[in-house]
C-alpha positions in Angstrom: -4.7 7.3 -5.7 -7.8 5.9 -6.6 -9.2 2.5 -5.8 -11.5 0.6 -8.1 -13.5 -2.5 -7.9 -13.8 -5.3 -10.5 -16.9 -6.9 -10.3 -16.5 -9.1 -13.3 -13.5 -11.3 -11.5 -14.6 -11.2 -7.7 -16.2 -9.0 -5.4 -12.9 -8.4 -3.3 -10.9 -7.9 -6.5 -9.6 -3.9 -6.4 -6.9 -2.2 -8.4 -4.9 0.6 -6.9 -3.8 3.1 -9.4 -1.5 5.8 -8.0 -1.6 9.3 -9.9 -0.1 13.0 -9.3 3.2 11.5 -8.2 5.4 14.4 -6.9 9.3 13.9 -5.9 11.1 16.2 -3.8 14.4 16.3 -2.4 15.7 17.9 0.7 18.7 20.6 0.5 21.1 21.2 3.3 19.3 23.8 4.2 16.2 21.7 5.1 14.4 23.3 2.0 12.6 20.5 -0.4 13.3 21.4 -4.0 11.8 19.2 -7.2 13.8 16.1 -7.9 15.7 16.2 -11.1 14.4 12.5 -11.3 10.7 13.5 -10.7 9.6 12.9 -14.2 11.0 9.0 -14.6 9.9 8.2 -11.0 6.3 9.7 -11.8 6.5 7.9 -14.8 7.4 4.2 -13.3 4.8 4.7 -10.8 2.1 5.6 -12.5 2.4 3.2 -15.3 0.6 0.3 -13.9 -1.9 -0.6 -11.7 -1.4 -3.1 -8.9 -4.4 -5.7 -8.5 -5.0 -7.1 -5.2 -7.7 -8.9 -3.2 -8.8 -8.2 0.0 -10.9 -10.2 3.0 -12.2 -8.0 6.0 -9.9 -5.2 5.1 -6.4 -7.1 4.7 -4.7 -8.2 1.8 -5.0 -11.2 0.8 -3.1 -11.3 -2.5 -1.3 -8.8 -4.5 -0.8 -9.2 -8.3 1.6 -6.6 -9.5 2.1 -6.2 -13.3 5.3 -8.6 -14.2 7.2 -6.1 -16.0 6.7 -3.4 -13.4 10.2 -2.7 -11.2 10.3 -4.2 -7.8 11.0 -0.7 -6.1 7.8 0.2 -7.8 5.8 -2.9 -6.6 7.3 -2.3 -2.9 6.2 1.4 -3.1 2.6 0.6 -3.7 2.8 -2.5 -1.1 3.6 0.1 1.5 0.8 2.3 0.3 -1.5 -0.5 1.0 0.0 -1.5 4.1 -0.6 1.9 5.3 -4.0 1.8 4.7 -4.8 -1.9 5.7 -7.8 -2.3 8.3 -8.3 -5.9 9.7 -11.8 -6.8 10.7 -12.5 -9.4 13.1 -16.2 -10.6 13.9 -15.7 -11.5 17.4 -13.2 -9.0 19.5 -10.3 -10.5 20.0 -8.5 -10.5 23.6 -5.1 -11.7 24.3 -4.0 -12.8 27.4 -0.6 -12.9 28.2 1.2 -13.5 31.7 4.3 -11.9 32.5 5.9 -12.0 35.9 2.6 -13.4 37.6 0.7 -10.2 36.1 -2.1 -10.5 33.8 -1.6 -8.6 30.6 -4.8 -7.8 28.3 
């Protein structure tokens, strides 16, 4: 997986490139073996980059290639979601009152 920034468009524009994809299947004996669909899955995931913009660690806009299958885009969105960190300039404190108790 590679992240690259493209300065010619925007300082927050980044490309996600997924590489070295492997796909395994579980057997009834709880062993893993390479899937017979590994090559087609690898080709689909690695074919196109996912373009996105970020702001303070949060992803603002995701722009997949229009010809990319939806399941591939969703897998890449999942990767980004796992890596998303949102930063605020001031600490965020949420106060909530439940049954007369103050929860921070």
